[in-house]
C-alpha atoms as a printed R data frame, in Angstrom:
    type eleno elety resid chain resno       x      y      z
1   ATOM     1    CA   MET     A     1 -61.049 14.189 21.009
2   ATOM     2    CA   HIS     A     2 -64.067 11.945 20.650
3   ATOM     3    CA   TYR     A     3 -67.376 11.513 22.408
4   ATOM     4    CA   ASP     A     4 -67.274  8.637 24.855
5   ATOM     5    CA   MET     A     5 -70.822  7.355 25.509
6   ATOM     6    CA   LYS     A     6 -69.645  4.964 28.256
7   ATOM     7    CA   ARG     A     7 -67.903  7.784 30.128
8   ATOM     8    CA   VAL     A     8 -70.976 10.011 29.824
9   ATOM     9    CA   GLY     A     9 -73.169  7.163 31.116
10  ATOM    10    CA   LYS     A    10 -70.856  6.631 34.110
11  ATOM    11    CA   VAL     A    11 -70.932 10.370 34.943
12  ATOM    12    CA   ILE     A    12 -74.734 10.346 34.848
13  ATOM    13    CA   GLN     A    13 -75.003  7.141 36.859
14  ATOM    14    CA   THR     A    14 -72.598  8.389 39.547
15  ATOM    15    CA   ALA     A    15 -74.461 11.685 39.859
16  ATOM    16    CA   ARG     A    16 -77.844  9.938 39.978
17  ATOM    17    CA   ILE     A    17 -76.726  7.583 42.715
18  ATOM    18    CA   SER     A    18 -75.173 10.440 44.685
19  ATOM    19    CA   LYS     A    19 -78.498 12.281 44.494
20  ATOM    20    CA   GLY     A    20 -80.249  9.172 45.820
21  ATOM    21    CA   LEU     A    21 -82.380  8.781 42.713
22  ATOM    22    CA   THR     A    22 -83.403  5.533 41.082
23  ATOM    23    CA   GLN     A    23 -83.267  5.184 37.312
24  ATOM    24    CA   THR     A    24 -87.066  5.295 37.307
25  ATOM    25    CA   ALA     A    25 -87.112  8.553 39.331
26  ATOM    26    CA   LEU     A    26 -84.609 10.136 36.944
27  ATOM    27    CA   ALA     A    27 -86.629  8.991 33.958
28  ATOM    28    CA   ASP     A    28 -89.765 10.557 35.452
29  ATOM    29    CA   ARG     A    29 -88.021 13.833 36.237
30  ATOM    30    CA   VAL     A    30 -86.536 14.215 32.773
31  ATOM    31    CA   GLU     A    31 -89.729 12.969 31.103
32  ATOM    32    CA   SER     A    32 -87.996 10.032 29.450
33  ATOM    33    CA   SER     A    33 -88.444  6.290 29.518
34  ATOM    34    CA   LEU     A    34 -86.687  3.993 31.955
35  ATOM    35    CA   ARG     A    35 -85.310  2.094 28.966
36  ATOM    36    CA   THR     A    36 -83.670  5.301 27.677
37  ATOM    37    CA   ILE     A    37 -82.017  6.078 31.030
38  ATOM    38    CA   ILE     A    38 -80.680  2.534 31.353
39  ATOM    39    CA   ALA     A    39 -79.280  2.657 27.792
40  ATOM    40    CA   ILE     A    40 -77.658  6.074 28.402
41  ATOM    41    CA   GLU     A    41 -76.061  4.903 31.660
42  ATOM    42    CA   ASN     A    42 -74.773  1.751 29.985
43  ATOM    43    CA   GLY     A    43 -73.244  3.801 27.163
44  ATOM    44    CA   GLN     A    44 -75.538  2.166 24.592
45  ATOM    45    CA   ARG     A    45 -77.492  5.242 23.555
46  ATOM    46    CA   ASN     A    46 -76.788  8.905 22.860
47  ATOM    47    CA   PRO     A    47 -79.275 11.144 24.645
48  ATOM    48    CA   THR     A    48 -80.949 13.887 22.694
49  ATOM    49    CA   PHE     A    49 -79.860 17.438 23.524
50  ATOM    50    CA   GLU     A    50 -83.177 18.013 25.319
51  ATOM    51    CA   THR     A    51 -82.729 14.879 27.438
52  ATOM    52    CA   ILE     A    52 -79.112 15.637 28.366
53  ATOM    53    CA   PHE     A    53 -80.098 19.234 29.186
54  ATOM    54    CA   LYS     A    54 -82.773 17.976 31.592
55  ATOM    55    CA   ILE     A    55 -80.432 15.385 33.109
56  ATOM    56    CA   ILE     A    56 -77.762 18.031 33.748
57  ATOM    57    CA   HIS     A    57 -80.289 20.231 35.521
58  ATOM    58    CA   VAL     A    58 -81.995 17.485 37.539
59  ATOM    59    CA   LEU     A    59 -78.675 16.035 38.716
60  ATOM    60    CA   SER     A    60 -77.002 19.453 39.132
61  ATOM    61    CA   ILE     A    61 -73.914 18.389 37.238
62  ATOM    62    CA   PRO     A    62 -71.690 20.829 35.338
63  ATOM    63    CA   ALA     A    63 -72.161 20.608 31.600
64  ATOM    64    CA   ASP     A    64 -68.387 20.448 31.231
65  ATOM    65    CA   LEU     A    65 -68.432 16.933 32.739
66  ATOM    66    CA   ILE     A    66 -70.433 15.855 29.693
67  ATOM    67    CA   PHE     A    67 -69.239 18.176 26.899
68  ATOM    68    CA   ARG     A    68 -65.660 19.080 27.920
69  ATOM    69    CA   PRO     A    69 -64.371 16.350 30.222
70  ATOM    70    CA   ASP     A    70 -60.753 17.315 29.511
71  ATOM    71    CA   ALA     A    71 -61.493 20.810 30.851
72  ATOM    72    CA   THR     A    72 -62.301 19.488 34.309
73  ATOM    73    CA   SER     A    73 -59.563 18.373 36.658
74  ATOM    74    CA   ALA     A    74 -61.783 16.690 39.250
75  ATOM    75    CA   THR     A    75 -63.372 13.247 39.002
76  ATOM    76    CA   PRO     A    76 -67.166 13.015 38.754
77  ATOM    77    CA   GLU     A    77 -67.226 11.859 42.378
78  ATOM    78    CA   GLN     A    78 -65.180 14.906 43.469
79  ATOM    79    CA   GLU     A    79 -67.434 17.241 41.473
80  ATOM    80    CA   GLN     A    80 -70.519 15.706 43.087
81  ATOM    81    CA   PHE     A    81 -68.974 16.078 46.560
82  ATOM    82    CA   ILE     A    82 -68.323 19.758 45.884
83  ATOM    83    CA   ARG     A    83 -71.915 20.293 44.645
84  ATOM    84    CA   GLU     A    84 -73.334 18.565 47.715
85  ATOM    85    CA   PHE     A    85 -71.073 20.617 49.967
86  ATOM    86    CA   LEU     A    86 -72.186 23.876 48.321
87  ATOM    87    CA   ASP     A    87 -75.844 22.825 48.554
88  ATOM    88    CA   ALA     A    88 -75.536 22.192 52.307
89  ATOM    89    CA   GLU     A    89 -76.511 24.731 54.952
90  ATOM    90    CA   GLU     A    90 -73.690 26.701 56.539
91  ATOM    91    CA   SER     A    91 -73.708 24.571 59.706
92  ATOM    92    CA   GLY     A    92 -73.348 21.436 57.579
93  ATOM    93    CA   GLN     A    93 -70.508 22.980 55.651
94  ATOM    94    CA   ASP     A    94 -68.751 23.952 58.870
95  ATOM    95    CA   LEU     A    95 -69.102 20.418 60.248
96  ATOM    96    CA   SER     A    96 -67.840 18.946 56.997
97  ATOM    97    CA   ILE     A    97 -64.768 21.206 57.014
98  ATOM    98    CA   ALA     A    98 -63.971 20.374 60.651
99  ATOM    99    CA   ALA     A    99 -64.364 16.619 60.010
100 ATOM   100    CA   SER     A   100 -62.233 16.784 56.847
101 ATOM   101    CA   ARG     A   101 -59.460 18.638 58.629
102 ATOM   102    CA   ALA     A   102 -59.469 16.088 61.447
103 ATOM   103    CA   ILE     A   103 -59.283 13.224 58.969
104 ATOM   104    CA   TRP     A   104 -56.406 14.848 57.034
105 ATOM   105    CA   ARG     A   105 -54.522 15.507 60.285
106 ATOM   106    CA   GLU     A   106 -54.934 11.872 61.288
107 ATOM   107    CA   LEU     A   107 -53.823 10.636 57.885
108 ATOM   108    CA   ARG     A   108 -50.712 12.854 57.939
109 ATOM   109    CA   ASN     A   109 -49.859 11.693 61.462
110 ATOM   110    CA   ASN     A   110 -50.228  8.034 60.513
111 ATOM   111    CA   SER     A   111 -48.137  8.410 57.361
112 ATOM   112    CA   SER     A   112 -45.337 10.206 59.242
113 ATOM   113    CA   LYS     A   113 -45.138  7.353 61.780
114 ATOM   114    CA   LYS     A   114 -44.261  4.788 59.090
Protein backbone atom coordinates (compact mmCIF):
# COMPACT_ATOMS: atom_id res chain seq x y z
CA MET A 1 0.00 0.00 0.00
CA HIS A 2 1.24 3.49 -0.77
CA TYR A 3 0.24 7.00 0.17
CA ASP A 4 -1.78 8.63 -2.60
CA MET A 5 -1.56 12.44 -2.32
CA LYS A 6 -4.15 12.99 -5.07
CA ARG A 7 -6.69 10.76 -3.30
CA VAL A 8 -6.09 12.53 0.01
CA GLY A 9 -6.52 15.88 -1.72
CA LYS A 10 -9.82 14.74 -3.26
CA VAL A 11 -11.11 13.52 0.13
CA ILE A 12 -10.26 16.88 1.70
CA GLN A 13 -11.74 18.87 -1.19
CA THR A 14 -14.99 16.86 -1.16
CA ALA A 15 -15.39 17.26 2.60
CA ARG A 16 -14.59 20.99 2.42
CA ILE A 17 -17.16 21.59 -0.30
CA SER A 18 -19.76 19.52 1.58
CA LYS A 19 -19.18 21.70 4.64
CA GLY A 20 -19.70 24.79 2.51
CA LEU A 21 -16.21 26.12 3.16
CA THR A 22 -14.00 27.94 0.70
CA GLN A 23 -10.33 27.08 0.48
CA THR A 24 -9.61 30.42 2.16
CA ALA A 25 -11.97 29.63 5.06
CA LEU A 26 -10.37 26.21 5.55
CA ALA A 27 -6.91 27.76 5.47
CA ASP A 28 -7.96 30.27 8.13
CA ARG A 29 -9.50 27.60 10.36
CA VAL A 30 -6.46 25.33 10.22
CA GLU A 31 -4.04 28.27 10.48
CA SER A 32 -2.40 27.52 7.16
CA SER A 33 -1.89 29.43 3.94
CA LEU A 34 -4.30 29.35 1.02
CA ARG A 35 -1.42 28.19 -1.16
CA THR A 36 -0.90 25.16 1.12
CA ILE A 37 -4.59 24.16 1.02
CA ILE A 38 -4.67 24.46 -2.77
CA ALA A 39 -1.53 22.35 -3.11
CA ILE A 40 -2.88 19.68 -0.72
CA GLU A 41 -6.21 19.48 -2.56
CA ASN A 42 -4.40 19.21 -5.90
CA GLY A 43 -2.22 16.39 -4.57
CA GLN A 44 0.92 18.46 -4.99
CA ARG A 45 1.90 18.73 -1.34
CA ASN A 46 1.97 16.49 1.70
CA PRO A 47 0.43 18.22 4.70
CA THR A 48 2.29 18.16 7.98
CA PHE A 49 0.80 15.99 10.70
CA GLU A 50 -0.37 19.11 12.54
CA THR A 51 -2.11 20.45 9.43
CA ILE A 52 -3.80 17.15 8.58
CA PHE A 53 -4.88 16.79 12.22
CA LYS A 54 -6.53 20.22 12.10
CA ILE A 55 -8.13 19.53 8.71
CA ILE A 56 -9.62 16.24 9.97
CA HIS A 57 -11.15 18.03 12.95
CA VAL A 58 -12.40 21.11 11.10
CA LEU A 59 -14.01 19.01 8.36
CA SER A 60 -15.20 16.27 10.74
CA ILE A 61 -13.82 13.50 8.56
CA PRO A 62 -12.73 10.12 9.91
CA ALA A 63 -8.95 9.76 10.06
CA ASP A 64 -9.33 6.39 8.33
CA LEU A 65 -10.32 8.18 5.11
CA ILE A 66 -6.82 9.67 5.10
CA PHE A 67 -4.64 7.05 6.79
CA ARG A 68 -6.46 3.76 6.10
CA PRO A 69 -8.59 4.21 2.99
CA ASP A 70 -8.73 0.46 2.38
CA ALA A 71 -10.35 0.02 5.82
CA THR A 72 -13.38 2.08 4.81
CA SER A 73 -16.05 0.64 2.56
CA ALA A 74 -17.91 3.89 1.88
CA THR A 75 -16.91 6.59 -0.58
CA PRO A 76 -15.90 10.00 0.80
CA GLU A 77 -19.27 11.37 -0.36
CA GLN A 78 -21.12 8.59 1.51
CA GLU A 79 -19.04 9.20 4.65
CA GLN A 80 -19.81 12.92 4.46
CA PHE A 81 -23.53 12.20 4.03
CA ILE A 82 -23.48 10.00 7.13
CA ARG A 83 -21.65 12.67 9.16
CA GLU A 84 -24.12 15.35 8.06
CA PHE A 85 -27.03 13.05 8.90
CA LEU A 86 -25.64 12.36 12.38
CA ASP A 87 -25.01 16.07 12.95
CA ALA A 88 -28.64 16.93 12.09
CA GLU A 89 -31.35 17.39 14.70
CA GLU A 90 -33.70 14.47 15.26
CA SER A 91 -36.49 16.07 13.21
CA GLY A 92 -34.10 16.52 10.29
CA GLN A 93 -32.98 12.91 10.58
CA ASP A 94 -36.60 11.72 10.62
CA LEU A 95 -37.38 13.77 7.52
CA SER A 96 -34.28 12.48 5.76
CA ILE A 97 -35.19 8.86 6.54
CA ALA A 98 -38.76 9.32 5.29
CA ALA A 99 -37.58 11.02 2.09
CA SER A 100 -34.94 8.33 1.46
CA ARG A 101 -37.46 5.55 1.92
CA ALA A 102 -39.86 7.22 -0.50
CA ILE A 103 -37.11 7.63 -3.08
CA TRP A 104 -36.01 3.98 -2.74
CA ARG A 105 -39.61 2.79 -3.05
CA GLU A 106 -40.05 4.82 -6.22
CA LEU A 107 -36.77 3.55 -7.67
CA ARG A 108 -37.74 -0.07 -6.94
CA ASN A 109 -41.17 0.45 -8.51
CA ASN A 110 -39.68 2.01 -11.63
CA SER A 111 -37.08 -0.73 -12.05
CA SER A 112 -39.68 -3.50 -11.66
CA LYS A 113 -41.83 -1.94 -14.44
CA LYS A 114 -39.06 -2.31 -17.02
